[in-house]
Each structure stands twice: as C-alpha cells, then as structure tokens.
C-alpha positions in Angstrom: 100.0 185.1 136.6 99.0 181.5 137.6 101.6 179.0 137.7 101.2 175.8 135.6 101.1 172.7 137.7 103.7 170.0 137.0 102.2 166.5 136.5 102.9 164.1 139.5 104.6 161.5 137.2 106.9 164.1 135.9 108.0 165.3 139.3 108.5 161.7 140.4 110.7 161.0 137.4 112.6 164.1 138.0 113.1 163.2 141.7 114.2 159.7 140.9 116.7 161.1 138.3 118.1 163.6 140.8 118.4 160.7 143.4 120.1 158.5 141.0 122.7 161.2 140.0 123.3 161.8 143.8 123.8 158.1 144.4 126.3 158.0 141.4 128.1 161.0 142.8 128.3 159.4 146.2 129.7 156.2 144.7 132.3 158.0 142.7 133.4 160.0 145.8 133.8 156.9 147.8 135.7 155.1 145.0 138.0 158.1 144.6 138.6 158.2 148.5 139.4 154.5 148.5 141.8 154.8 145.6 143.4 157.8 147.3 144.0 155.9 150.5 145.5 153.0 148.6 147.9 155.3 146.7 149.0 157.1 149.9 149.4 153.9 151.7 151.6 152.3 148.9 153.7 155.5 148.8 154.4 155.2 152.5 155.6 151.5 151.9 157.7 152.8 149.2 155.9 150.7 146.6 156.3 151.6 142.9 153.1 150.8 140.7 154.1 148.9 137.5 150.8 148.5 135.7 152.6 148.4 132.3 153.8 144.9 133.2 150.2 143.5 133.7 148.9 143.3 130.1 151.4 140.6 129.2 150.0 138.2 131.8 146.6 138.7 130.1 147.5 138.5 126.3 150.8 138.2 124.7 151.7 138.9 121.0 153.6 136.3 119.1 154.6 135.8 115.5 151.3 133.9 115.0 149.2 136.8 116.6 147.8 137.3 119.9 147.8 134.4 122.4 146.4 134.2 126.0 148.6 134.8 128.9 148.6 132.9 132.1 145.8 134.9 133.9 143.6 134.2 130.9 144.6 130.6 130.8 143.7 130.4 134.5 140.4 132.1 133.8 139.5 129.4 131.2 140.2 126.8 133.9 137.9 128.6 136.2 135.2 128.6 133.6 135.6 124.9 133.0 135.3 124.1 136.7 132.4 126.4 137.2 130.4 125.1 134.2 130.9 121.4 134.9 130.3 122.1 138.6 127.2 124.2 138.1 125.6 121.4 135.9 126.5 118.7 138.4 125.4 120.9 141.4 122.0 121.5 139.8 121.6 117.6 139.2 122.6 116.8 142.8 120.3 119.5 144.1 117.4 118.5 142.1 117.8 114.9 143.1 118.2 115.9 146.8 115.1 118.2 146.7 113.0 115.3 145.2 114.3 112.8 147.8 113.2 115.4 150.6 109.8 115.6 149.2 109.5 111.8 148.7 107.3 109.7 150.9 110.2 107.1 151.2 111.7 107.2 154.7 115.1 106.0 153.1 115.2 108.7 150.6 114.2 111.4 153.0 116.8 110.3 155.5 119.6 110.1 152.9 118.8 113.7 151.8 118.7 114.9 155.2 122.0 113.4 156.3 123.6 114.8 153.1 122.4 118.3 153.8 123.4 118.4 157.5 126.7 117.0 156.7 127.6 119.3 153.8 126.0 122.6 155.3 127.9 122.1 158.5 131.3 121.6 157.4 133.6 124.0 155.6 134.1 123.7 151.9 137.9 123.7 152.1 137.8 120.7 154.5 135.5 118.9 152.0 137.9 119.7 149.2 140.9 118.3 151.2 139.0 115.2 152.1 138.0 114.4 148.5 141.6 115.3 147.3 143.7 113.7 149.8 141.6 110.8 151.2 139.2 109.8 148.3 141.2 110.7 145.1 144.1 108.1 146.0 141.6 105.4 146.6 139.4 106.0 143.5 142.2 107.4 141.3 140.6 110.7 140.8 142.6 113.6 139.5 142.8 117.1 140.9 140.2 118.6 138.5 137.6 116.0 139.1 138.1 116.3 142.9 137.7 120.1 142.6 134.5 119.7 140.6 133.0 117.1 142.9 133.8 119.1 146.0 132.2 122.2 144.6 129.3 120.4 143.2 128.6 118.5 146.4 128.8 121.7 148.5 126.7 124.0 146.2 124.3 121.2 145.5 123.2 121.2 149.2 122.0 124.8 148.9 120.6 124.6 145.5 118.4 121.7 146.7 116.7 123.9 149.4 116.3 126.6 146.7 114.6 124.1 144.3 112.6 122.6 147.1 111.2 125.9 148.2 110.5 126.8 144.5 108.6 123.5 143.9 106.5 123.9 147.0 105.6 127.4 146.0 103.7 126.2 143.0 99.9 126.1 143.9 98.4 122.7 144.9 95.7 123.1 142.2 98.5 123.0 139.5 99.5 119.5 140.7 96.0 118.3 140.8 95.3 119.6 137.4 98.4 118.1 136.0 97.5 114.7 137.3 94.0 114.8 136.3 95.2 115.5 132.7 96.8 112.2 132.7 100.4 113.1 133.2 102.9 110.8 134.9 105.1 112.1 137.7 108.0 113.0 135.3 105.8 114.8 132.9 104.1 116.8 135.8 107.4 118.0 136.9 108.8 118.5 133.5 105.9 120.4 131.8 104.1 121.9 134.7 105.9 122.3 138.0 109.5 123.1 137.2 108.7 125.7 134.6 106.6 127.6 137.2 109.1 127.0 140.0 111.9 128.4 137.8 110.3 131.9 137.7 110.5 132.2 141.6 114.0 130.3 142.1 115.9 132.1 139.2 117.2 135.0 141.5 118.5 132.7 144.4 119.8 130.4 141.8 121.8 133.3 140.2 123.2 134.1 143.8 124.4 130.5 144.1 126.0 130.3 140.7 128.0 133.5 141.6 129.0 131.8 144.9 130.2 128.9 142.9 132.5 131.1 140.8 133.8 132.8 143.9 134.2 129.5 145.8 136.2 128.1 142.8 139.1 130.1 143.9 139.7 127.5 146.6 140.7 124.9 144.1 144.1 126.8 143.9 144.8 125.0 147.4 145.2 121.6 145.5 147.5 122.9 142.9 144.9 123.6 140.1 146.2 126.4 138.0 142.9 128.4 137.9 142.8 132.2 137.8 143.7 132.5 141.6 146.6 130.1 141.4 148.0 131.7 138.3 147.8 135.1 140.2 149.8 133.5 143.1 152.4 132.2 140.8 152.9 135.6 138.9 153.2 137.4 142.3 155.8 134.9 143.5 157.8 135.5 140.4 157.5 139.3 139.9 156.5 140.7 143.3 153.6 142.7 141.6 151.3 141.9 144.4 149.0 145.0 144.3 148.7 145.0 140.4 148.1 141.3 139.9 145.5 140.9 142.8 143.7 144.1 141.7 143.5 142.6 138.2 142.4 139.2 139.5 139.7 140.9 141.6 138.6 143.0 138.7 138.2 139.9 136.5 136.1 138.0 139.2 134.0 141.3 139.5 133.4 141.6 135.8 132.3 137.9 135.6 129.8 138.2 138.4 128.4 141.5 137.4 127.9 140.2 133.8 126.1 137.1 135.1 124.0 139.2 137.3 123.0 141.4 134.3 122.2 138.7 132.1 120.0 137.1 134.7 118.3 140.4 135.5 117.3 140.5 131.7 115.9 137.1 131.9 113.9 138.0 134.9 112.3 140.9 133.2 111.5 138.7 130.1 110.1 135.8 132.2 108.2 138.0 134.8 110.4 136.8 137.6 110.2 138.9 140.7 113.3 139.9 142.7 113.5 141.0 146.3 
C-alpha cells in the first residue's frame, strides 16, 4: 500500500514545534539545576529561607485597604527616573545627531566632544561628578542629578542610533520632500523621522532597557529607588537572598514586558529585527 506523502509545510511546522518543545525542556532543566545548586549552597551555609516575610515589603494591608510596601515605593521612584530620563535622553540624542549631521563646524565639534567625553567615562563617575560637584554649585537636588546623569549618558548612545536611522533613509526621500516645498523641520517631522523610526525601534528598545538597569546606580547617591529600598530592607532584616531575588525578578519582569510590547509594535509597523 502506497504511503501518503506529508506536505513539506506540515513537516516543517512539526519540526519547529518539536524543536521549540526541546528548547523549553532544556531551559527548564537548566533552571531547575540552577535552583538546586542555590538551595544546596544555602543549606551548606546554614541559611533558612523566609519567603513568607517578603510580601509585606511589596504590599501591606491596613485599615484603609492595600498600600504599597517599600519595594513598590522604590519601584515607582525607578519608573519616574526612567520616564523622565528617557524623554530627556531622546531629546539630547536627537539634538546631538542633528549637530553631527550639520554643516556647521562648531555644532559638529560640540557633538563630537560630547560623544567622546561621555562614552569614554564610566556612568558612575559622571553621576558622582554631577551630584558632588555640580549640584552644590547650581543647587540641584539628588533626583535631578540622577536624571541628568542618566540622560546625558544614554543620550550619547541614542544619538548614534538616531543618526544611523536618519542616514538609512534613501536620498531620494530627502530630495522628494524638499521638492515638495517642505522646510527642514517638516522634512524631518513628516518624512525622515517616521521612516527612520522603523529601523531604530529595536536598538532604541535595547537602550531603554539599559536605562532601566542603569537607574540602579542612583542608589549610590541616597535615592530610595528599588535597589536602595532593597539594600535598606536587607540591612534591617538580613533577608539577603529573598530580597535580592525579588528585586532581580521585578527588574526582569519590567524589561521583558518592555521587550514584548516593542516586539508587538515592530510587527505592526513592519520593523525588522536582527
């Protein structure tokens, strides 16, 4: 009896499904192995897990209902710093990218000096310089110092992302926009930047995630963000493993959520990812 041939597309889907299940299985095995090693290591140290004490640092129940605990309060501070810093970093990055593409020698030189200075010095040193040197002179508070440091640092990298995206737009688009009677602002606003956004969305997402992670450094200047709240709780309760695992999990949820949202946006806008 002659066997019925399975269509190639069905075989391919079956192969991909089996590979996906295999990858998930490997991931779960590695995760379980990692958890096993941690549990064994903490047992050797004589550490007793106390996860039941963690929820009170996320949410607390009062007579008025649920209220945020210190970790969630720190998370809101992290969100504020990240949101303001991202808007300011994008503004700085866009201005720097336009300066670099300008025919003005002064503008090009200023942009180049800024990029070389910021990208070749550590973020922590820049944060300390703004907080300990500039803030007493200009009477800047800790929150503003943190936002400025993060914005200036991330803006240097965003500027190169924006510049590469702008340069990726075909020259014909520029010529067509100018021949339509649009001025320079309108050319960028309605023609160039919308097209460039499709190419720069993936690297911009990576930079936004970097900003979220780099915001943990603001704890070094006594801003009670998520990391600083975690340090304070550990110093008070000695729940080092539980609290730092919780803090890491919160950061992971934020970054994965951001990546998922942008992935959906990429599909809708037709952006290509590597």
